[in-house]
C-alpha positions as CSV (number, residue, x, y, z in Angstrom):
1,X,-82.9,77.1,-259.3
2,X,-83.4,80.8,-259.8
3,X,-84.8,82.2,-263.0
4,X,-83.9,85.8,-263.7
5,X,-86.8,88.0,-264.7
6,X,-86.6,90.0,-267.9
7,X,-84.3,87.5,-269.7
8,X,-86.9,85.3,-271.4
9,X,-87.8,86.9,-274.7
10,X,-89.9,84.0,-276.2
11,X,-91.3,80.8,-274.9
12,X,-88.5,78.3,-274.3
13,X,-85.9,80.7,-275.6
14,X,-83.2,82.7,-273.8
15,X,-84.4,81.7,-270.4
16,X,-81.5,82.3,-268.0
17,X,-81.5,79.8,-265.1
18,X,-78.7,79.3,-262.6
19,X,-78.0,75.7,-261.8
20,X,-76.3,76.5,-258.5
21,X,-76.4,79.6,-256.4
22,X,-74.0,80.8,-253.7
23,X,-74.7,79.2,-250.3
24,X,-75.4,82.6,-248.7
25,X,-78.3,84.3,-250.5
26,X,-79.0,87.7,-249.4
27,X,-82.0,89.9,-249.8
28,X,-85.1,90.4,-251.8
29,X,-86.3,93.6,-253.0
30,X,-89.7,94.3,-254.4
31,X,-90.4,90.6,-255.1
32,X,-87.2,90.1,-257.1
33,X,-84.7,87.6,-255.7
34,X,-81.0,88.2,-256.2
35,X,-78.5,85.4,-256.1
36,X,-74.8,85.1,-256.8
37,X,-73.9,82.4,-259.5
38,X,-70.9,80.1,-259.0
39,X,-68.8,81.3,-261.9
40,X,-67.5,84.8,-261.1
41,X,-70.9,86.5,-261.3
42,X,-71.7,85.3,-264.8
43,X,-75.2,84.3,-265.8
44,X,-75.5,80.6,-266.6
45,X,-77.9,79.4,-269.2
46,X,-79.5,76.0,-269.3
47,X,-80.6,76.4,-272.9
48,X,-81.5,78.9,-275.6
49,X,-77.9,80.0,-276.3
50,X,-75.7,79.0,-279.2
51,X,-72.5,77.2,-280.0
52,X,-69.2,79.0,-280.8
53,X,-66.7,76.8,-282.7
54,X,-63.1,77.2,-281.6
55,X,-59.7,76.8,-283.2
56,X,-57.7,75.2,-280.4
57,X,-54.3,75.3,-282.1
58,X,-52.1,73.5,-284.6
59,X,-49.3,70.9,-284.4
60,X,-46.7,69.8,-286.9
61,X,-46.5,66.2,-287.9
62,X,-43.3,64.3,-288.5
63,X,-44.0,64.1,-292.3
64,X,-44.3,67.9,-292.5
65,X,-48.1,68.0,-292.7
66,X,-50.0,70.1,-290.1
67,X,-52.8,69.1,-287.7
68,X,-55.4,71.8,-287.1
69,X,-57.3,71.2,-283.8
70,X,-60.9,72.3,-283.4
71,X,-63.3,72.3,-280.5
72,X,-66.4,74.3,-279.5
73,X,-68.1,76.2,-276.7
74,X,-71.8,75.4,-276.2
75,X,-72.9,78.3,-274.1
76,X,-75.7,76.2,-272.5
77,X,-75.3,74.0,-269.4
78,X,-77.9,71.4,-270.5
79,X,-78.9,71.8,-274.1
80,X,-77.5,69.4,-276.6
81,X,-77.6,70.0,-280.4
82,X,-77.8,67.8,-283.4
83,X,-76.6,69.8,-286.4
84,X,-76.0,67.7,-289.6
85,X,-73.2,68.6,-292.0
86,X,-74.5,71.3,-294.4
87,X,-75.1,75.1,-294.4
88,X,-75.3,75.1,-290.5
89,X,-72.2,73.0,-289.9
90,X,-69.5,73.2,-292.5
91,X,-65.8,73.8,-293.2
92,X,-64.4,75.8,-296.0
93,X,-62.6,76.0,-298.3
94,X,-62.8,72.4,-299.5
95,X,-65.5,69.8,-298.7
96,X,-68.1,71.0,-296.2
97,X,-67.6,67.6,-294.4
98,X,-64.1,67.4,-293.0
99,X,-64.8,65.1,-290.0
100,X,-66.5,67.6,-287.7
101,X,-69.1,66.4,-285.1
102,X,-72.8,66.7,-285.7
103,X,-73.8,66.0,-282.1
104,X,-72.8,68.7,-279.6
105,X,-72.5,68.5,-275.8
106,X,-72.9,71.3,-273.4
107,X,-70.0,73.6,-272.4
108,X,-66.4,73.7,-273.5
109,X,-65.2,70.7,-275.5
110,X,-61.6,70.9,-276.6
111,X,-59.7,69.0,-279.4
112,X,-62.8,67.3,-280.7
113,X,-61.5,66.8,-284.2
114,X,-58.4,67.4,-286.3
115,X,-58.0,68.3,-289.9
116,X,-54.7,67.5,-291.7
117,X,-53.4,70.1,-294.1
118,X,-50.3,70.2,-296.3
119,X,-47.1,71.9,-295.2
120,X,-47.5,74.6,-297.8
121,X,-50.8,75.9,-296.5
122,X,-49.1,79.2,-295.8
123,X,-51.4,82.0,-294.7
124,X,-54.6,80.3,-295.8
125,X,-57.4,79.9,-293.3
126,X,-59.7,77.0,-292.7
127,X,-63.1,78.2,-291.4
128,X,-65.6,76.2,-289.4
129,X,-69.1,77.7,-289.4
130,X,-71.9,76.6,-287.0
131,X,-75.4,78.1,-286.9
132,X,-77.4,77.2,-283.8
133,X,-80.4,78.7,-282.1
134,X,-80.5,81.3,-284.9
135,X,-77.0,82.6,-284.5
136,X,-74.0,81.9,-286.7
137,X,-70.4,81.9,-285.5
138,X,-67.1,80.9,-287.1
139,X,-63.7,79.6,-286.1
140,X,-60.7,80.6,-288.2
141,X,-57.8,78.2,-288.2
142,X,-54.4,79.5,-289.3
143,X,-50.7,78.8,-288.7
144,X,-50.0,81.8,-286.6
145,X,-47.1,81.1,-284.3
146,X,-49.0,81.9,-281.2
147,X,-51.4,79.0,-281.9
148,X,-48.7,76.3,-282.1
149,X,-49.3,73.4,-279.6
150,X,-47.2,70.5,-278.2
151,X,-47.9,68.0,-275.5
152,X,-47.2,70.5,-272.8
153,X,-49.7,73.0,-274.3
154,X,-52.4,70.4,-274.5
155,X,-51.8,69.4,-270.9
156,X,-52.1,73.0,-269.8
157,X,-55.4,73.4,-271.8
158,X,-56.9,70.4,-270.1
159,X,-55.8,70.8,-266.5
160,X,-55.1,74.5,-266.1
161,X,-51.6,73.6,-264.8
162,X,-48.1,73.8,-266.2
163,X,-46.2,70.7,-266.9
164,X,-43.7,69.8,-264.1
165,X,-42.0,66.7,-262.9
166,X,-43.3,63.3,-263.8
167,X,-46.1,64.6,-266.1
168,X,-43.4,65.9,-268.6
169,X,-43.2,62.3,-269.7
170,X,-46.9,61.8,-270.2
171,X,-48.0,60.0,-273.4
172,X,-51.6,59.9,-274.7
173,X,-53.6,56.8,-273.9
174,X,-53.9,54.1,-276.6
175,X,-57.3,52.9,-277.6
176,X,-58.4,50.4,-280.2
177,X,-61.9,49.2,-281.1
178,X,-62.2,45.4,-281.5
179,X,-63.3,44.4,-285.0
180,X,-64.5,46.4,-288.0
181,X,-64.9,50.2,-287.8
182,X,-68.0,49.9,-290.1
183,X,-71.0,48.2,-288.6
184,X,-74.7,47.6,-289.2
185,X,-77.4,47.6,-286.6
186,X,-81.2,47.4,-286.4
187,X,-83.5,49.8,-284.5
188,X,-84.2,48.4,-281.0
189,X,-81.5,45.6,-281.2
190,X,-78.5,46.3,-279.0
191,X,-75.1,46.4,-280.9
192,X,-72.2,45.1,-278.8
193,X,-69.0,47.1,-279.1
194,X,-65.7,46.7,-277.3
195,X,-62.6,48.9,-277.0
196,X,-59.3,48.1,-275.4
197,X,-57.4,50.9,-273.8
198,X,-54.1,51.4,-272.0
199,X,-52.0,54.2,-270.5
200,X,-48.6,54.9,-269.1
201,X,-50.0,55.7,-265.6
202,X,-49.1,59.4,-265.9
203,X,-50.5,61.5,-264.5
204,X,-51.5,59.7,-261.3
205,X,-55.2,59.4,-260.5
206,X,-56.6,62.5,-258.9
207,X,-60.3,63.3,-258.3
208,X,-62.0,66.2,-260.1
209,X,-61.7,69.6,-258.5
210,X,-64.9,71.0,-260.0
211,X,-65.9,74.4,-261.1
212,X,-65.0,76.5,-264.1
213,X,-61.2,76.8,-264.8
214,X,-60.5,74.1,-262.1
215,X,-59.5,71.4,-264.5
216,X,-60.5,67.8,-264.8
217,X,-59.9,64.6,-262.9
218,X,-56.6,62.9,-263.7
219,X,-56.0,59.2,-264.6
220,X,-57.2,57.0,-267.4
221,X,-60.9,57.0,-268.1
222,X,-62.7,55.5,-271.1
223,X,-66.3,56.3,-272.3
224,X,-68.4,55.7,-275.4
225,X,-70.5,58.5,-276.8
226,X,-72.3,59.7,-279.9
227,X,-70.1,61.8,-282.2
228,X,-72.4,62.0,-285.2
229,X,-76.2,61.5,-285.4
230,X,-79.0,62.5,-283.1
231,X,-77.5,61.5,-279.8
232,X,-80.8,61.6,-277.8
233,X,-82.0,58.6,-279.8
234,X,-79.1,56.4,-278.7
235,X,-78.6,54.6,-275.3
236,X,-75.6,52.8,-273.8
237,X,-75.5,49.8,-271.5
238,X,-73.8,50.3,-269.1
239,X,-74.5,54.0,-268.9
240,X,-71.4,56.0,-269.7
241,X,-70.1,59.0,-267.7
242,X,-70.3,62.4,-269.3
243,X,-67.3,63.4,-271.5
244,X,-68.0,67.1,-271.1
245,X,-67.8,69.5,-268.1
246,X,-70.7,69.2,-265.7
247,X,-69.8,70.7,-262.4
248,X,-72.8,69.0,-260.6
249,X,-72.7,65.3,-261.4
250,X,-71.4,62.4,-263.5
251,X,-68.5,64.1,-265.1
252,X,-64.7,64.2,-264.7
253,X,-65.1,67.9,-264.0
254,X,-67.5,67.2,-261.0
255,X,-65.9,67.8,-257.6
256,X,-64.7,64.5,-256.2
257,X,-65.3,62.5,-259.4
258,X,-62.7,59.8,-259.7
259,X,-62.0,57.7,-262.8
260,X,-63.5,54.2,-262.5
261,X,-61.1,51.3,-261.9
262,X,-59.5,50.0,-265.2
263,X,-60.5,46.4,-265.9
264,X,-57.6,43.9,-265.7
265,X,-57.9,43.1,-269.3
266,X,-58.2,46.7,-270.3
267,X,-61.4,46.0,-272.2
268,X,-64.5,48.4,-272.2
269,X,-67.5,46.6,-273.6
270,X,-70.8,48.4,-274.2
271,X,-74.2,47.6,-275.8
272,X,-75.5,50.5,-278.0
273,X,-79.2,50.7,-278.9
274,X,-80.6,53.0,-281.6
275,X,-84.2,54.1,-281.6
276,X,-84.2,55.6,-285.2
277,X,-82.6,54.5,-288.4
278,X,-79.7,56.4,-290.0
279,X,-75.9,56.7,-290.0
280,X,-74.2,57.3,-286.7
281,X,-70.6,57.6,-285.5
282,X,-70.0,56.2,-282.1
283,X,-66.7,57.3,-280.5
284,X,-64.6,55.4,-277.9
285,X,-62.7,58.1,-276.1
286,X,-59.7,57.5,-273.7
287,X,-58.5,60.5,-271.7
288,X,-55.9,60.6,-268.9
289,X,-56.7,64.1,-267.9
290,X,-53.8,65.6,-269.8
291,X,-54.1,64.0,-273.2
292,X,-56.6,61.9,-275.1
293,X,-57.1,59.4,-278.0
294,X,-60.1,58.1,-279.7
295,X,-61.4,55.7,-282.3
296,X,-64.7,55.9,-284.2
297,X,-67.2,53.3,-285.4
298,X,-69.6,54.2,-288.2
299,X,-72.9,52.4,-287.7
300,X,-75.6,52.2,-290.4
301,X,-78.9,51.5,-288.6
302,X,-81.8,50.0,-290.4
303,X,-85.5,50.1,-289.4
304,X,-86.8,47.2,-287.4
305,X,-88.4,44.4,-289.4
306,X,-91.9,45.3,-288.3
307,X,-91.4,48.9,-289.3
308,X,-90.2,47.8,-292.8
309,X,-93.1,45.5,-293.2
310,X,-95.6,48.3,-292.5
311,X,-94.1,50.5,-295.2
312,X,-96.0,50.5,-298.6
């Protein structure tokens, strides 16, 4: 990895490090190494940068209500964020909590949540505000015609390709969590969860092409991940693949990554272990490369018995 001189302004902050450099490195001049990053000459940051929320578009529902789709761009390649709902993570007008995530993965994450608004919303805007690493940014959702989405538009956003041929018939995967969507758990004690998923087989399975703007692997894939709560305190068994773009390893955006074989019974079990108490949301996400579906489980985690006994 190559660290650029002159970028670091404080310990641990704004250090620019390239995760991958061009195979042919050229020259050094006066003790400074120059390298070409993989993404069109842009500097790539591992950490220290902020999150920019995004309004990804809107879709009309059959009942006349409107779905507003939100995502975000974490400008870091490695840094994750836990930002509880509050002044640093809120929507307005209305309740600050309208279903947005509190655990943020690196890079571009599209269509992470939706907010349903009435048909008479008119020219009003819904604003998502995020403050991270000392910087505040906002996404402004409105019903401007240029932001309207349909299945074709979503497919294009995910893959980078227009919809042609068989994929015009693509339907989102179906995923259902077995049992209650409200659970309890104890710190250190694995919580078993199972989801059942199915898809129409469109698009056909294709490995990831890798790199920015190259799209994702195609074909049904299912993974569990933390949607709300401090994600670094949660572990999954078996380990889940990354649900965000990582061009180096373990992600549908990694070159050559192929969706794992779907079990014959369509069931995806996992054991989730929490290392701290609190309220978490664990998401089961099914994505076929051109559309996705999810279901969330809210888990209230209590301290381990020994921890409770030690408290006065």
